[in-house]
C-alpha positions as CSV (number, residue, x, y, z in Angstrom):
1,M,17.6,-18.6,11.4
2,L,14.1,-17.2,11.9
3,I,11.0,-18.7,10.4
4,V,8.2,-16.4,9.2
5,R,4.7,-17.6,10.2
6,W,1.3,-16.1,10.3
7,S,0.5,-14.4,13.6
8,P,-2.5,-15.8,15.6
9,K,-4.1,-12.4,15.7
10,C,-4.1,-12.2,11.9
11,V,-5.2,-15.8,11.5
12,S,-8.3,-15.0,13.7
13,A,-9.0,-11.8,11.9
14,V,-8.9,-13.5,8.5
15,K,-11.0,-16.5,9.6
16,N,-13.7,-14.2,10.9
17,T,-13.7,-12.0,7.8
18,L,-13.8,-15.0,5.5
19,M,-16.7,-16.5,7.4
20,S,-18.6,-13.3,6.9
21,G,-18.1,-13.5,3.2
22,A,-15.8,-10.6,2.9
23,T,-12.1,-10.5,1.9
24,S,-9.2,-9.9,4.3
25,V,-5.6,-11.0,4.7
26,C,-2.9,-11.4,7.3
27,V,0.8,-11.0,7.2
28,P,3.8,-12.8,8.8
29,S,4.9,-12.3,12.3
30,Q,8.5,-12.8,13.5
31,T,9.2,-15.9,15.6
32,N,11.8,-18.6,16.3
33,E,9.2,-21.3,16.3
34,H,9.8,-24.0,13.7
35,R,7.0,-26.2,12.5
36,H,8.6,-28.6,9.9
37,G,9.4,-25.7,7.6
38,K,5.8,-24.8,7.0
39,V,3.5,-22.0,8.0
40,R,-0.2,-21.4,7.8
41,S,-1.2,-19.2,4.8
42,Y,-4.6,-17.6,4.6
43,Y,-6.0,-16.4,1.3
44,P,-9.5,-15.4,0.4
45,G,-11.6,-18.5,0.0
46,R,-8.7,-20.9,0.6
47,L,-6.9,-22.0,3.8
48,T,-3.8,-24.1,3.1
49,L,-0.3,-24.9,4.3
50,R,2.5,-23.9,2.1
51,P,6.3,-24.0,2.4
52,T,8.0,-20.9,3.8
53,R,11.3,-19.3,3.3
54,T,13.9,-18.9,6.2
55,I,15.4,-15.5,6.5
56,S,18.4,-14.3,8.4
57,R,18.1,-12.4,11.7
58,Q,19.9,-9.5,10.1
59,R,17.0,-9.0,7.6
60,M,14.5,-9.0,10.5
61,T,16.1,-6.3,12.7
62,T,14.2,-3.1,13.4
63,D,16.9,-0.9,12.1
64,Q,16.1,-2.0,8.6
65,P,12.5,-0.8,8.3
66,L,10.4,-1.9,5.4
67,I,7.7,0.2,3.8
68,L,5.1,-1.2,1.5
69,A,3.9,1.2,-1.2
70,I,0.9,-0.3,-2.9
71,G,-1.7,1.0,-5.4
72,D,-2.0,2.2,-8.9
73,S,0.1,3.9,-11.6
74,L,1.2,6.7,-9.2
75,I,3.0,4.0,-7.1
76,A,4.1,1.9,-10.0
77,G,5.8,4.8,-11.8
78,Y,3.9,4.7,-15.1
79,G,6.1,6.0,-17.9
80,L,9.1,6.4,-15.7
81,P,12.4,4.6,-15.3
82,A,12.3,2.5,-12.1
83,A,14.8,4.8,-10.4
84,D,12.4,7.7,-10.8
85,S,9.3,6.0,-9.4
86,F,7.7,7.1,-6.2
87,P,9.0,4.2,-4.1
88,A,12.5,4.5,-5.4
89,Q,12.7,8.3,-4.9
90,L,11.1,7.9,-1.4
91,Q,13.7,5.3,-0.4
92,A,16.6,7.4,-1.6
93,S,15.3,10.4,0.3
94,L,14.7,8.4,3.5
95,Q,18.1,6.8,3.4
96,T,19.8,10.1,4.3
97,R,18.3,9.5,7.8
98,F,17.5,5.7,7.7
99,P,20.3,4.2,5.6
100,D,18.8,0.7,5.6
101,V,15.2,1.5,4.9
102,R,13.6,-0.3,2.0
103,V,10.5,0.8,0.1
104,V,8.8,-2.0,-1.9
105,N,7.1,-1.0,-5.1
106,A,3.8,-2.9,-5.1
107,G,2.1,-0.6,-7.6
108,V,0.3,-1.7,-10.8
109,S,-0.9,0.8,-13.4
110,G,-4.6,0.7,-13.9
111,D,-5.4,-0.9,-10.6
112,T,-8.8,-0.3,-8.9
113,T,-9.5,-0.8,-5.2
114,A,-10.8,-4.3,-6.2
115,D,-7.5,-5.1,-7.9
116,V,-5.4,-4.0,-4.9
117,L,-7.6,-5.9,-2.5
118,R,-7.4,-9.0,-4.6
119,R,-3.6,-9.1,-4.8
120,L,-2.9,-7.8,-1.3
121,P,-2.4,-11.4,0.1
122,R,0.2,-12.2,-2.5
123,Q,2.1,-8.9,-2.0
124,L,2.2,-9.4,1.8
125,S,3.2,-13.0,1.7
126,A,6.1,-12.2,-0.6
127,L,7.7,-9.9,2.0
128,D,10.5,-11.1,4.2
129,Q,9.4,-9.0,7.2
130,L,6.5,-7.1,8.7
131,P,6.3,-3.6,7.1
132,V,6.5,-0.7,9.5
133,L,4.3,1.3,7.2
134,A,2.0,0.8,4.2
135,I,1.4,3.7,1.8
136,V,-1.9,3.1,-0.1
137,Q,-2.7,5.1,-3.2
138,V,-5.8,3.9,-5.1
139,G,-9.1,5.2,-6.3
140,P,-8.9,7.3,-9.5
141,N,-9.3,4.2,-11.7
142,D,-12.5,3.4,-9.8
143,V,-13.8,6.7,-11.0
144,L,-12.5,6.2,-14.5
145,R,-14.2,2.8,-14.8
146,Q,-17.3,4.0,-13.1
147,V,-17.2,1.5,-10.2
148,P,-20.1,2.3,-7.9
149,A,-18.9,4.6,-5.2
150,A,-20.4,2.4,-2.5
151,R,-18.4,-0.6,-3.8
152,T,-15.2,1.5,-3.9
153,R,-15.7,2.4,-0.2
154,V,-16.2,-1.2,0.9
155,Q,-13.2,-2.4,-1.0
156,L,-10.9,0.4,0.3
157,E,-12.2,-0.2,3.8
158,Q,-11.2,-3.9,3.5
159,I,-7.7,-2.9,2.3
160,L,-7.3,-0.7,5.4
161,L,-8.8,-3.2,7.8
162,S,-6.6,-6.0,6.4
163,L,-3.4,-4.0,7.0
164,R,-4.4,-2.6,10.4
165,S,-5.6,-6.0,11.6
166,C,-2.0,-7.1,11.3
167,G,-0.6,-4.1,13.1
168,I,0.7,-2.3,10.0
169,P,0.2,1.5,10.2
170,V,-1.3,3.0,7.0
171,L,-0.7,6.3,5.2
172,L,-3.6,6.7,2.9
173,T,-3.1,9.2,0.1
174,T,-5.6,11.1,-2.0
175,V,-5.5,12.8,-5.4
176,D,-7.8,15.4,-6.9
177,P,-9.5,13.9,-9.9
178,P,-8.2,15.1,-13.3
179,A,-10.4,17.4,-15.3
180,F,-11.6,14.7,-17.7
181,I,-13.3,12.7,-14.9
182,R,-14.1,15.5,-12.5
183,D,-17.8,15.6,-13.4
184,R,-18.3,11.9,-12.3
185,A,-16.1,12.1,-9.2
186,A,-18.4,13.9,-6.8
187,A,-19.7,10.7,-5.2
188,Y,-16.1,9.5,-4.5
189,L,-14.6,12.6,-3.0
190,G,-15.4,12.0,0.6
191,I,-14.6,8.2,0.7
192,H,-10.9,8.4,1.7
193,A,-11.3,11.1,4.3
194,G,-14.3,9.4,5.8
195,L,-12.6,6.0,6.1
196,A,-9.4,7.7,7.5
197,A,-11.4,9.4,10.2
198,E,-13.5,6.3,11.0
199,H,-10.5,4.0,11.3
200,G,-7.8,6.3,12.7
201,V,-5.7,6.2,9.5
202,T,-3.3,9.0,8.5
203,I,-4.4,10.7,5.3
204,W,-2.2,12.8,3.1
205,P,-2.6,14.5,-0.4
206,F,-0.3,12.6,-2.8
207,F,0.5,15.8,-4.8
208,P,1.4,19.2,-3.4
209,P,-1.0,21.9,-4.6
210,G,-0.7,22.8,-8.3
211,V,1.8,20.2,-9.3
212,L,-0.2,18.5,-12.0
213,R,-1.3,21.9,-13.4
214,R,2.3,22.6,-14.5
215,A,3.4,21.5,-17.9
216,D,6.9,20.7,-16.8
217,M,5.6,18.3,-14.1
218,V,3.6,15.9,-16.3
219,L,4.2,13.3,-19.0
220,V,3.0,13.8,-22.5
221,D,-0.4,12.4,-21.6
222,R,-0.8,15.4,-19.3
223,V,-2.2,13.1,-16.6
224,H,0.7,11.2,-15.1
225,P,3.5,12.8,-13.2
226,N,7.1,12.9,-14.4
227,A,10.2,12.4,-12.3
228,K,10.3,16.1,-11.3
229,A,6.7,15.9,-10.0
230,I,7.5,12.7,-8.0
231,A,10.5,14.5,-6.5
232,A,8.1,17.2,-5.3
233,V,5.7,14.5,-3.9
234,V,8.5,12.9,-1.9
235,A,9.8,16.2,-0.6
236,A,6.3,17.2,0.7
237,M,5.6,13.7,2.1
238,R,8.9,12.9,3.6
239,L,8.5,14.3,7.1
240,T,5.1,12.7,7.5
241,V,6.6,9.3,6.5
242,E,9.5,9.8,8.8
243,G,7.2,10.5,11.7
244,M,5.5,7.2,11.2
245,L,8.6,5.1,11.2
């Protein structure tokens, strides 16, 4: 059996970030080392020991890649059956080439960058292996709730740094703001691209051009995508995701 414990690199990164007053997280590394069934857990503002789960070697093999999809309603699958959500459709598409791939749905409708950053430690610590990729989609709700753009940038940067400090590649997605918030979105438009360039993160438009302008691609609220739109998203994104596995 393998024990999941926090890697020293992530421990150091989190300690340094916490000491600076910011928020960061680390994720498990894979090891045979056993320390009385406990591992160090690092959460913002709290350093404790907690029990850990043991997991089988089969679940830790590299031919069973795990992708973490985290963010807002576009990840969660607002208004859709679970099987039609982005993570579920992406997993089904990838399994034609990677039969054992898993895509974890860590989306929460309405989440801002602050919300994602706050729950990131819990989401990561719940995983049974290190993700080979994190897909991050967040930002529109910051615009909707008029979060200061500078704060959004800091919080999104901390999400990216938290994942990358633990060796998890990131695919950061972007969306064009819907018409009803476009007038207040100007200050936010360059945040994702700027951070991606600064930190060497892959960036990708979540929606193919024109998808949300089609009546047959949106729900009755005319904001959120339906299953057909998500299928188009997956089809356009699949090769990029495969290239990062």
